mmCIF file of the N, C-alpha and C atoms, coordinates in Angstrom:
data_MODEL
# 
_entry.id   MODEL 
# 
loop_
_atom_site.group_PDB 
_atom_site.id 
_atom_site.type_symbol 
_atom_site.label_atom_id 
_atom_site.label_alt_id 
_atom_site.label_comp_id 
_atom_site.label_asym_id 
_atom_site.label_entity_id 
_atom_site.label_seq_id 
_atom_site.pdbx_PDB_ins_code 
_atom_site.Cartn_x 
_atom_site.Cartn_y 
_atom_site.Cartn_z 
_atom_site.occupancy 
_atom_site.B_iso_or_equiv 
_atom_site.pdbx_formal_charge 
_atom_site.auth_seq_id 
_atom_site.auth_comp_id 
_atom_site.auth_asym_id 
_atom_site.auth_atom_id 
_atom_site.pdbx_PDB_model_num 
ATOM 1   N N  . MET A 1 1  ? -6.357  -1.361  -16.803 1.00 0.00 ? 1  MET A N  1 
ATOM 2   C CA . MET A 1 1  ? -6.630  0.488   -16.491 1.00 0.00 ? 1  MET A CA 1 
ATOM 3   C C  . MET A 1 1  ? -6.118  1.095   -15.437 1.00 0.00 ? 1  MET A C  1 
ATOM 4   N N  . VAL A 1 2  ? -5.538  2.299   -15.245 1.00 0.00 ? 2  VAL A N  1 
ATOM 5   C CA . VAL A 1 2  ? -4.981  3.217   -13.695 1.00 0.00 ? 2  VAL A CA 1 
ATOM 6   C C  . VAL A 1 2  ? -6.292  4.394   -13.987 1.00 0.00 ? 2  VAL A C  1 
ATOM 7   N N  . GLN A 1 3  ? -6.949  4.497   -13.374 1.00 0.00 ? 3  GLN A N  1 
ATOM 8   C CA . GLN A 1 3  ? -7.391  5.579   -12.867 1.00 0.00 ? 3  GLN A CA 1 
ATOM 9   C C  . GLN A 1 3  ? -6.415  7.029   -12.365 1.00 0.00 ? 3  GLN A C  1 
ATOM 10  N N  . GLU A 1 4  ? -6.195  7.851   -12.995 1.00 0.00 ? 4  GLU A N  1 
ATOM 11  C CA . GLU A 1 4  ? -5.440  8.756   -12.364 1.00 0.00 ? 4  GLU A CA 1 
ATOM 12  C C  . GLU A 1 4  ? -5.670  9.910   -11.683 1.00 0.00 ? 4  GLU A C  1 
ATOM 13  N N  . HIS A 1 5  ? -5.463  9.821   -10.894 1.00 0.00 ? 5  HIS A N  1 
ATOM 14  C CA . HIS A 1 5  ? -5.595  10.446  -9.140  1.00 0.00 ? 5  HIS A CA 1 
ATOM 15  C C  . HIS A 1 5  ? -4.594  11.443  -8.771  1.00 0.00 ? 5  HIS A C  1 
ATOM 16  N N  . SER A 1 6  ? -5.175  13.232  -8.639  1.00 0.00 ? 6  SER A N  1 
ATOM 17  C CA . SER A 1 6  ? -4.042  13.920  -7.957  1.00 0.00 ? 6  SER A CA 1 
ATOM 18  C C  . SER A 1 6  ? -3.869  13.458  -5.976  1.00 0.00 ? 6  SER A C  1 
ATOM 19  N N  . SER A 1 7  ? -5.703  13.171  -5.250  1.00 0.00 ? 7  SER A N  1 
ATOM 20  C CA . SER A 1 7  ? -4.909  12.302  -4.542  1.00 0.00 ? 7  SER A CA 1 
ATOM 21  C C  . SER A 1 7  ? -6.052  11.855  -3.976  1.00 0.00 ? 7  SER A C  1 
ATOM 22  N N  . TYR A 1 8  ? -5.872  10.296  -3.597  1.00 0.00 ? 8  TYR A N  1 
ATOM 23  C CA . TYR A 1 8  ? -6.298  9.388   -2.716  1.00 0.00 ? 8  TYR A CA 1 
ATOM 24  C C  . TYR A 1 8  ? -7.226  9.418   -1.845  1.00 0.00 ? 8  TYR A C  1 
ATOM 25  N N  . ASN A 1 9  ? -6.432  10.038  -1.096  1.00 0.00 ? 9  ASN A N  1 
ATOM 26  C CA . ASN A 1 9  ? -6.791  10.503  0.717   1.00 0.00 ? 9  ASN A CA 1 
ATOM 27  C C  . ASN A 1 9  ? -6.681  8.927   1.348   1.00 0.00 ? 9  ASN A C  1 
ATOM 28  N N  . LEU A 1 10 ? -6.227  8.332   0.824   1.00 0.00 ? 10 LEU A N  1 
ATOM 29  C CA . LEU A 1 10 ? -5.925  6.697   1.842   1.00 0.00 ? 10 LEU A CA 1 
ATOM 30  C C  . LEU A 1 10 ? -5.578  6.964   2.996   1.00 0.00 ? 10 LEU A C  1 
ATOM 31  N N  . PRO A 1 11 ? -6.257  5.847   3.877   1.00 0.00 ? 11 PRO A N  1 
ATOM 32  C CA . PRO A 1 11 ? -5.001  6.226   4.967   1.00 0.00 ? 11 PRO A CA 1 
ATOM 33  C C  . PRO A 1 11 ? -4.162  4.661   5.152   1.00 0.00 ? 11 PRO A C  1 
ATOM 34  N N  . PHE A 1 12 ? -3.173  5.164   6.315   1.00 0.00 ? 12 PHE A N  1 
ATOM 35  C CA . PHE A 1 12 ? -1.666  4.649   5.645   1.00 0.00 ? 12 PHE A CA 1 
ATOM 36  C C  . PHE A 1 12 ? -0.511  4.443   6.460   1.00 0.00 ? 12 PHE A C  1 
ATOM 37  N N  . VAL A 1 13 ? -0.015  3.822   7.200   1.00 0.00 ? 13 VAL A N  1 
ATOM 38  C CA . VAL A 1 13 ? 0.928   3.537   8.070   1.00 0.00 ? 13 VAL A CA 1 
ATOM 39  C C  . VAL A 1 13 ? 2.298   3.494   7.254   1.00 0.00 ? 13 VAL A C  1 
ATOM 40  N N  . ARG A 1 14 ? 3.209   4.760   7.733   1.00 0.00 ? 14 ARG A N  1 
ATOM 41  C CA . ARG A 1 14 ? 4.415   4.589   6.628   1.00 0.00 ? 14 ARG A CA 1 
ATOM 42  C C  . ARG A 1 14 ? 5.610   4.092   8.308   1.00 0.00 ? 14 ARG A C  1 
ATOM 43  N N  . PHE A 1 15 ? 6.460   3.423   8.198   1.00 0.00 ? 15 PHE A N  1 
ATOM 44  C CA . PHE A 1 15 ? 7.755   3.802   9.103   1.00 0.00 ? 15 PHE A CA 1 
ATOM 45  C C  . PHE A 1 15 ? 8.900   3.280   8.124   1.00 0.00 ? 15 PHE A C  1 
ATOM 46  N N  . ALA A 1 16 ? 10.307  5.013   7.987   1.00 0.00 ? 16 ALA A N  1 
ATOM 47  C CA . ALA A 1 16 ? 10.974  4.853   7.125   1.00 0.00 ? 16 ALA A CA 1 
ATOM 48  C C  . ALA A 1 16 ? 10.478  4.227   6.000   1.00 0.00 ? 16 ALA A C  1 
ATOM 49  N N  . ASP A 1 17 ? 11.154  3.410   4.734   1.00 0.00 ? 17 ASP A N  1 
ATOM 50  C CA . ASP A 1 17 ? 10.804  3.237   3.306   1.00 0.00 ? 17 ASP A CA 1 
ATOM 51  C C  . ASP A 1 17 ? 9.975   2.137   3.062   1.00 0.00 ? 17 ASP A C  1 
ATOM 52  N N  . ASP A 1 18 ? 9.195   1.744   4.644   1.00 0.00 ? 18 ASP A N  1 
ATOM 53  C CA . ASP A 1 18 ? 8.014   0.552   4.745   1.00 0.00 ? 18 ASP A CA 1 
ATOM 54  C C  . ASP A 1 18 ? 6.950   0.854   4.525   1.00 0.00 ? 18 ASP A C  1 
ATOM 55  N N  . PHE A 1 19 ? 5.501   0.857   3.644   1.00 0.00 ? 19 PHE A N  1 
ATOM 56  C CA . PHE A 1 19 ? 4.793   1.550   4.455   1.00 0.00 ? 19 PHE A CA 1 
ATOM 57  C C  . PHE A 1 19 ? 2.609   0.449   3.619   1.00 0.00 ? 19 PHE A C  1 
ATOM 58  N N  . LEU A 1 20 ? 2.401   1.511   4.689   1.00 0.00 ? 20 LEU A N  1 
ATOM 59  C CA . LEU A 1 20 ? 0.905   0.170   4.066   1.00 0.00 ? 20 LEU A CA 1 
ATOM 60  C C  . LEU A 1 20 ? 0.236   0.744   3.609   1.00 0.00 ? 20 LEU A C  1 
ATOM 61  N N  . ILE A 1 21 ? -1.119  0.409   2.755   1.00 0.00 ? 21 ILE A N  1 
ATOM 62  C CA . ILE A 1 21 ? -1.561  2.028   2.824   1.00 0.00 ? 21 ILE A CA 1 
ATOM 63  C C  . ILE A 1 21 ? -3.675  0.690   2.677   1.00 0.00 ? 21 ILE A C  1 
ATOM 64  N N  . PHE A 1 22 ? -4.279  1.446   3.197   1.00 0.00 ? 22 PHE A N  1 
ATOM 65  C CA . PHE A 1 22 ? -5.577  1.310   3.669   1.00 0.00 ? 22 PHE A CA 1 
ATOM 66  C C  . PHE A 1 22 ? -6.316  1.245   2.663   1.00 0.00 ? 22 PHE A C  1 
ATOM 67  N N  . THR A 1 23 ? -6.991  0.226   1.762   1.00 0.00 ? 23 THR A N  1 
ATOM 68  C CA . THR A 1 23 ? -7.985  0.285   0.820   1.00 0.00 ? 23 THR A CA 1 
ATOM 69  C C  . THR A 1 23 ? -9.269  -0.614  0.922   1.00 0.00 ? 23 THR A C  1 
ATOM 70  N N  . PRO A 1 24 ? -10.688 0.540   0.230   1.00 0.00 ? 24 PRO A N  1 
ATOM 71  C CA . PRO A 1 24 ? -11.583 -0.018  0.253   1.00 0.00 ? 24 PRO A CA 1 
ATOM 72  C C  . PRO A 1 24 ? -12.175 -1.717  -0.272  1.00 0.00 ? 24 PRO A C  1 
ATOM 73  N N  . SER A 1 25 ? -11.526 -1.837  -1.358  1.00 0.00 ? 25 SER A N  1 
ATOM 74  C CA . SER A 1 25 ? -11.403 -3.758  -1.633  1.00 0.00 ? 25 SER A CA 1 
ATOM 75  C C  . SER A 1 25 ? -10.350 -3.634  -2.712  1.00 0.00 ? 25 SER A C  1 
ATOM 76  N N  . LYS A 1 26 ? -10.051 -4.205  -3.595  1.00 0.00 ? 26 LYS A N  1 
ATOM 77  C CA . LYS A 1 26 ? -9.115  -4.907  -4.025  1.00 0.00 ? 26 LYS A CA 1 
ATOM 78  C C  . LYS A 1 26 ? -8.839  -3.895  -5.389  1.00 0.00 ? 26 LYS A C  1 
ATOM 79  N N  . LYS A 1 27 ? -9.702  -3.811  -5.637  1.00 0.00 ? 27 LYS A N  1 
ATOM 80  C CA . LYS A 1 27 ? -10.174 -2.950  -7.306  1.00 0.00 ? 27 LYS A CA 1 
ATOM 81  C C  . LYS A 1 27 ? -8.836  -1.339  -6.929  1.00 0.00 ? 27 LYS A C  1 
ATOM 82  N N  . ALA A 1 28 ? -9.033  -0.806  -6.037  1.00 0.00 ? 28 ALA A N  1 
ATOM 83  C CA . ALA A 1 28 ? -8.853  0.698   -4.927  1.00 0.00 ? 28 ALA A CA 1 
ATOM 84  C C  . ALA A 1 28 ? -7.260  -0.010  -4.626  1.00 0.00 ? 28 ALA A C  1 
ATOM 85  N N  . ALA A 1 29 ? -7.197  -1.280  -4.263  1.00 0.00 ? 29 ALA A N  1 
ATOM 86  C CA . ALA A 1 29 ? -6.027  -1.540  -4.059  1.00 0.00 ? 29 ALA A CA 1 
ATOM 87  C C  . ALA A 1 29 ? -4.960  -0.940  -4.778  1.00 0.00 ? 29 ALA A C  1 
ATOM 88  N N  . ARG A 1 30 ? -5.420  -1.686  -6.297  1.00 0.00 ? 30 ARG A N  1 
ATOM 89  C CA . ARG A 1 30 ? -4.793  -2.343  -7.158  1.00 0.00 ? 30 ARG A CA 1 
ATOM 90  C C  . ARG A 1 30 ? -4.153  -0.932  -7.737  1.00 0.00 ? 30 ARG A C  1 
ATOM 91  N N  . ASN A 1 31 ? -5.055  -0.266  -7.608  1.00 0.00 ? 31 ASN A N  1 
ATOM 92  C CA . ASN A 1 31 ? -4.855  1.612   -8.345  1.00 0.00 ? 31 ASN A CA 1 
ATOM 93  C C  . ASN A 1 31 ? -3.941  1.830   -7.727  1.00 0.00 ? 31 ASN A C  1 
ATOM 94  N N  . ALA A 1 32 ? -4.510  2.258   -6.070  1.00 0.00 ? 32 ALA A N  1 
ATOM 95  C CA . ALA A 1 32 ? -3.263  3.208   -5.077  1.00 0.00 ? 32 ALA A CA 1 
ATOM 96  C C  . ALA A 1 32 ? -1.814  1.969   -5.076  1.00 0.00 ? 32 ALA A C  1 
ATOM 97  N N  . LEU A 1 33 ? -1.357  0.878   -5.809  1.00 0.00 ? 33 LEU A N  1 
ATOM 98  C CA . LEU A 1 33 ? -0.307  0.597   -5.814  1.00 0.00 ? 33 LEU A CA 1 
ATOM 99  C C  . LEU A 1 33 ? 0.610   0.639   -7.374  1.00 0.00 ? 33 LEU A C  1 
ATOM 100 N N  . ALA A 1 34 ? -0.202  1.047   -8.299  1.00 0.00 ? 34 ALA A N  1 
ATOM 101 C CA . ALA A 1 34 ? 0.124   1.613   -9.494  1.00 0.00 ? 34 ALA A CA 1 
ATOM 102 C C  . ALA A 1 34 ? 0.766   3.090   -9.126  1.00 0.00 ? 34 ALA A C  1 
ATOM 103 N N  . CYS A 1 35 ? -0.660  3.639   -8.496  1.00 0.00 ? 35 CYS A N  1 
ATOM 104 C CA . CYS A 1 35 ? 0.267   5.430   -7.991  1.00 0.00 ? 35 CYS A CA 1 
ATOM 105 C C  . CYS A 1 35 ? 1.303   5.171   -7.272  1.00 0.00 ? 35 CYS A C  1 
ATOM 106 N N  . ALA A 1 36 ? 1.770   4.207   -6.435  1.00 0.00 ? 36 ALA A N  1 
ATOM 107 C CA . ALA A 1 36 ? 2.396   4.513   -5.039  1.00 0.00 ? 36 ALA A CA 1 
ATOM 108 C C  . ALA A 1 36 ? 3.687   4.200   -5.990  1.00 0.00 ? 36 ALA A C  1 
ATOM 109 N N  . ALA A 1 37 ? 3.275   2.845   -7.128  1.00 0.00 ? 37 ALA A N  1 
ATOM 110 C CA . ALA A 1 37 ? 4.910   3.279   -8.136  1.00 0.00 ? 37 ALA A CA 1 
ATOM 111 C C  . ALA A 1 37 ? 5.223   3.540   -8.971  1.00 0.00 ? 37 ALA A C  1 
ATOM 112 N N  . LYS A 1 38 ? 4.161   4.526   -9.268  1.00 0.00 ? 38 LYS A N  1 
ATOM 113 C CA . LYS A 1 38 ? 4.744   5.972   -9.930  1.00 0.00 ? 38 LYS A CA 1 
ATOM 114 C C  . LYS A 1 38 ? 5.608   7.149   -9.703  1.00 0.00 ? 38 LYS A C  1 
ATOM 115 N N  . GLY A 1 39 ? 4.437   7.330   -8.248  1.00 0.00 ? 39 GLY A N  1 
ATOM 116 C CA . GLY A 1 39 ? 5.328   8.911   -7.422  1.00 0.00 ? 39 GLY A CA 1 
ATOM 117 C C  . GLY A 1 39 ? 6.737   7.758   -7.248  1.00 0.00 ? 39 GLY A C  1 
ATOM 118 N N  . LEU A 1 40 ? 6.886   6.525   -6.669  1.00 0.00 ? 40 LEU A N  1 
ATOM 119 C CA . LEU A 1 40 ? 8.229   6.485   -6.443  1.00 0.00 ? 40 LEU A CA 1 
ATOM 120 C C  . LEU A 1 40 ? 9.434   6.204   -8.474  1.00 0.00 ? 40 LEU A C  1 
ATOM 121 N N  . LYS A 1 41 ? 8.972   6.276   -8.567  1.00 0.00 ? 41 LYS A N  1 
ATOM 122 C CA . LYS A 1 41 ? 9.235   6.215   -10.119 1.00 0.00 ? 41 LYS A CA 1 
ATOM 123 C C  . LYS A 1 41 ? 9.636   7.912   -10.478 1.00 0.00 ? 41 LYS A C  1 
ATOM 124 N N  . ASN A 1 42 ? 8.739   8.470   -10.052 1.00 0.00 ? 42 ASN A N  1 
ATOM 125 C CA . ASN A 1 42 ? 9.609   10.293  -10.914 1.00 0.00 ? 42 ASN A CA 1 
ATOM 126 C C  . ASN A 1 42 ? 10.137  10.469  -9.592  1.00 0.00 ? 42 ASN A C  1 
ATOM 127 N N  . LEU A 1 43 ? 11.052  10.197  -8.357  1.00 0.00 ? 43 LEU A N  1 
ATOM 128 C CA . LEU A 1 43 ? 11.194  9.971   -7.446  1.00 0.00 ? 43 LEU A CA 1 
ATOM 129 C C  . LEU A 1 43 ? 12.903  9.360   -7.364  1.00 0.00 ? 43 LEU A C  1 
ATOM 130 N N  . ASP A 1 44 ? 12.758  8.223   -8.748  1.00 0.00 ? 44 ASP A N  1 
ATOM 131 C CA . ASP A 1 44 ? 13.869  7.416   -9.486  1.00 0.00 ? 44 ASP A CA 1 
ATOM 132 C C  . ASP A 1 44 ? 14.598  6.320   -8.176  1.00 0.00 ? 44 ASP A C  1 
ATOM 133 N N  . LEU A 1 45 ? 13.186  6.194   -7.363  1.00 0.00 ? 45 LEU A N  1 
ATOM 134 C CA . LEU A 1 45 ? 12.467  4.649   -7.044  1.00 0.00 ? 45 LEU A CA 1 
ATOM 135 C C  . LEU A 1 45 ? 11.978  4.124   -7.292  1.00 0.00 ? 45 LEU A C  1 
ATOM 136 N N  . GLN A 1 46 ? 11.937  2.853   -6.240  1.00 0.00 ? 46 GLN A N  1 
ATOM 137 C CA . GLN A 1 46 ? 10.990  1.715   -6.988  1.00 0.00 ? 46 GLN A CA 1 
ATOM 138 C C  . GLN A 1 46 ? 10.855  0.658   -6.025  1.00 0.00 ? 46 GLN A C  1 
ATOM 139 N N  . LEU A 1 47 ? 9.838   0.374   -5.988  1.00 0.00 ? 47 LEU A N  1 
ATOM 140 C CA . LEU A 1 47 ? 8.734   -0.849  -4.653  1.00 0.00 ? 47 LEU A CA 1 
ATOM 141 C C  . LEU A 1 47 ? 9.428   -2.109  -4.895  1.00 0.00 ? 47 LEU A C  1 
ATOM 142 N N  . ASN A 1 48 ? 9.916   -2.913  -4.003  1.00 0.00 ? 48 ASN A N  1 
ATOM 143 C CA . ASN A 1 48 ? 10.806  -4.250  -4.241  1.00 0.00 ? 48 ASN A CA 1 
ATOM 144 C C  . ASN A 1 48 ? 9.830   -5.091  -4.886  1.00 0.00 ? 48 ASN A C  1 
ATOM 145 N N  . ASN A 1 49 ? 9.532   -5.700  -5.517  1.00 0.00 ? 49 ASN A N  1 
ATOM 146 C CA . ASN A 1 49 ? 8.597   -6.506  -6.677  1.00 0.00 ? 49 ASN A CA 1 
ATOM 147 C C  . ASN A 1 49 ? 8.502   -8.016  -5.334  1.00 0.00 ? 49 ASN A C  1 
ATOM 148 N N  . LYS A 1 50 ? 10.160  -8.129  -4.974  1.00 0.00 ? 50 LYS A N  1 
ATOM 149 C CA . LYS A 1 50 ? 9.479   -9.771  -3.860  1.00 0.00 ? 50 LYS A CA 1 
ATOM 150 C C  . LYS A 1 50 ? 8.912   -9.630  -2.515  1.00 0.00 ? 50 LYS A C  1 
ATOM 151 N N  . LYS A 1 51 ? 8.860   -8.196  -2.005  1.00 0.00 ? 51 LYS A N  1 
ATOM 152 C CA . LYS A 1 51 ? 8.012   -7.797  -0.482  1.00 0.00 ? 51 LYS A CA 1 
ATOM 153 C C  . LYS A 1 51 ? 7.249   -6.747  -0.702  1.00 0.00 ? 51 LYS A C  1 
ATOM 154 N N  . THR A 1 52 ? 6.553   -6.406  -1.752  1.00 0.00 ? 52 THR A N  1 
ATOM 155 C CA . THR A 1 52 ? 5.205   -5.361  -2.221  1.00 0.00 ? 52 THR A CA 1 
ATOM 156 C C  . THR A 1 52 ? 4.384   -6.381  -2.751  1.00 0.00 ? 52 THR A C  1 
ATOM 157 N N  . LYS A 1 53 ? 3.393   -6.559  -2.030  1.00 0.00 ? 53 LYS A N  1 
ATOM 158 C CA . LYS A 1 53 ? 1.725   -7.520  -2.145  1.00 0.00 ? 53 LYS A CA 1 
ATOM 159 C C  . LYS A 1 53 ? 0.305   -6.549  -1.726  1.00 0.00 ? 53 LYS A C  1 
ATOM 160 N N  . ILE A 1 54 ? -0.366  -7.271  -2.573  1.00 0.00 ? 54 ILE A N  1 
ATOM 161 C CA . ILE A 1 54 ? -1.555  -6.872  -1.753  1.00 0.00 ? 54 ILE A CA 1 
ATOM 162 C C  . ILE A 1 54 ? -2.585  -7.817  -0.391  1.00 0.00 ? 54 ILE A C  1 
ATOM 163 N N  . ALA A 1 55 ? -2.781  -7.736  0.232   1.00 0.00 ? 55 ALA A N  1 
ATOM 164 C CA . ALA A 1 55 ? -3.281  -8.668  1.296   1.00 0.00 ? 55 ALA A CA 1 
ATOM 165 C C  . ALA A 1 55 ? -4.465  -7.968  2.286   1.00 0.00 ? 55 ALA A C  1 
ATOM 166 N N  . GLN A 1 56 ? -5.578  -8.704  2.038   1.00 0.00 ? 56 GLN A N  1 
ATOM 167 C CA . GLN A 1 56 ? -6.312  -7.813  3.227   1.00 0.00 ? 56 GLN A CA 1 
ATOM 168 C C  . GLN A 1 56 ? -5.535  -7.865  4.685   1.00 0.00 ? 56 GLN A C  1 
ATOM 169 N N  . SER A 1 57 ? -6.287  -6.826  5.550   1.00 0.00 ? 57 SER A N  1 
ATOM 170 C CA . SER A 1 57 ? -6.111  -6.548  6.726   1.00 0.00 ? 57 SER A CA 1 
ATOM 171 C C  . SER A 1 57 ? -6.664  -7.355  7.523   1.00 0.00 ? 57 SER A C  1 
ATOM 172 N N  . GLY A 1 58 ? -6.087  -7.777  8.375   1.00 0.00 ? 58 GLY A N  1 
ATOM 173 C CA . GLY A 1 58 ? -6.005  -8.227  10.196  1.00 0.00 ? 58 GLY A CA 1 
ATOM 174 C C  . GLY A 1 58 ? -5.179  -9.554  10.588  1.00 0.00 ? 58 GLY A C  1 
ATOM 175 N N  . PRO A 1 59 ? -5.262  -9.673  11.685  1.00 0.00 ? 59 PRO A N  1 
ATOM 176 C CA . PRO A 1 59 ? -3.897  -9.813  12.859  1.00 0.00 ? 59 PRO A CA 1 
ATOM 177 C C  . PRO A 1 59 ? -3.361  -11.300 12.072  1.00 0.00 ? 59 PRO A C  1 
ATOM 178 N N  . TRP A 1 60 ? -3.668  -11.416 11.034  1.00 0.00 ? 60 TRP A N  1 
ATOM 179 C CA . TRP A 1 60 ? -3.008  -12.885 10.004  1.00 0.00 ? 60 TRP A CA 1 
ATOM 180 C C  . TRP A 1 60 ? -1.977  -12.129 9.439   1.00 0.00 ? 60 TRP A C  1 
ATOM 181 N N  . LEU A 1 61 ? -2.200  -10.806 9.153   1.00 0.00 ? 61 LEU A N  1 
ATOM 182 C CA . LEU A 1 61 ? -0.724  -9.538  8.181   1.00 0.00 ? 61 LEU A CA 1 
ATOM 183 C C  . LEU A 1 61 ? 0.518   -9.244  9.527   1.00 0.00 ? 61 LEU A C  1 
ATOM 184 N N  . VAL A 1 62 ? 0.925   -9.263  8.808   1.00 0.00 ? 62 VAL A N  1 
ATOM 185 C CA . VAL A 1 62 ? 2.428   -9.134  9.916   1.00 0.00 ? 62 VAL A CA 1 
ATOM 186 C C  . VAL A 1 62 ? 2.962   -7.603  9.188   1.00 0.00 ? 62 VAL A C  1 
ATOM 187 N N  . PHE A 1 63 ? 3.643   -6.767  9.967   1.00 0.00 ? 63 PHE A N  1 
ATOM 188 C CA . PHE A 1 63 ? 3.513   -5.717  9.539   1.00 0.00 ? 63 PHE A CA 1 
ATOM 189 C C  . PHE A 1 63 ? 5.205   -4.894  10.430  1.00 0.00 ? 63 PHE A C  1 
ATOM 190 N N  . LEU A 1 64 ? 6.559   -4.920  10.153  1.00 0.00 ? 64 LEU A N  1 
ATOM 191 C CA . LEU A 1 64 ? 8.070   -4.844  10.906  1.00 0.00 ? 64 LEU A CA 1 
ATOM 192 C C  . LEU A 1 64 ? 7.815   -5.707  12.472  1.00 0.00 ? 64 LEU A C  1 
ATOM 193 N N  . GLY A 1 65 ? 7.508   -6.929  12.113  1.00 0.00 ? 65 GLY A N  1 
ATOM 194 C CA . GLY A 1 65 ? 7.053   -7.807  12.506  1.00 0.00 ? 65 GLY A CA 1 
ATOM 195 C C  . GLY A 1 65 ? 6.385   -8.154  13.936  1.00 0.00 ? 65 GLY A C  1 
ATOM 196 N N  . ARG A 1 66 ? 5.605   -7.263  13.403  1.00 0.00 ? 66 ARG A N  1 
ATOM 197 C CA . ARG A 1 66 ? 4.190   -6.772  14.727  1.00 0.00 ? 66 ARG A CA 1 
ATOM 198 C C  . ARG A 1 66 ? 3.414   -7.178  13.857  1.00 0.00 ? 66 ARG A C  1 
ATOM 199 N N  . ARG A 1 67 ? 1.962   -8.088  14.553  1.00 0.00 ? 67 ARG A N  1 
ATOM 200 C CA . ARG A 1 67 ? 0.254   -8.624  13.352  1.00 0.00 ? 67 ARG A CA 1 
ATOM 201 C C  . ARG A 1 67 ? -0.667  -7.358  13.869  1.00 0.00 ? 67 ARG A C  1 
ATOM 202 N N  . LEU A 1 68 ? -1.149  -6.989  13.064  1.00 0.00 ? 68 LEU A N  1 
ATOM 203 C CA . LEU A 1 68 ? -2.196  -5.690  12.877  1.00 0.00 ? 68 LEU A CA 1 
ATOM 204 C C  . LEU A 1 68 ? -3.303  -5.903  13.731  1.00 0.00 ? 68 LEU A C  1 
ATOM 205 N N  . PRO A 1 69 ? -3.870  -4.657  14.449  1.00 0.00 ? 69 PRO A N  1 
ATOM 206 C CA . PRO A 1 69 ? -4.727  -5.773  15.192  1.00 0.00 ? 69 PRO A CA 1 
ATOM 207 C C  . PRO A 1 69 ? -6.238  -6.505  14.739  1.00 0.00 ? 69 PRO A C  1 
ATOM 208 N N  . LYS A 1 70 ? -6.603  -6.998  15.333  1.00 0.00 ? 70 LYS A N  1 
ATOM 209 C CA . LYS A 1 70 ? -8.026  -7.614  14.725  1.00 0.00 ? 70 LYS A CA 1 
ATOM 210 C C  . LYS A 1 70 ? -9.066  -7.042  14.576  1.00 0.00 ? 70 LYS A C  1 
ATOM 211 N N  . THR A 1 71 ? -9.839  -6.725  13.180  1.00 0.00 ? 71 THR A N  1 
ATOM 212 C CA . THR A 1 71 ? -10.319 -5.605  12.997  1.00 0.00 ? 71 THR A CA 1 
ATOM 213 C C  . THR A 1 71 ? -12.071 -5.553  12.885  1.00 0.00 ? 71 THR A C  1 
ATOM 214 N N  . LYS A 1 72 ? -12.846 -4.837  12.641  1.00 0.00 ? 72 LYS A N  1 
ATOM 215 C CA . LYS A 1 72 ? -13.688 -5.143  13.135  1.00 0.00 ? 72 LYS A CA 1 
ATOM 216 C C  . LYS A 1 72 ? -15.113 -5.051  12.713  1.00 0.00 ? 72 LYS A C  1 
# 
């Protein structure tokens, strides 16, 4: 079950129609994904299921052709 929130207050990066949402846990990531999907649906838009995924942040993650920096 997805918990409803008016604001998650999560850090994110967006460029055009691509975005990353940073969460403290996998559970929070699933909730943020559901919230993003619902918000987009309200705008008559949808996530691309082939490109949408939950992944751990780190230098192995590539966003817009760039590797993310190493985390502390």
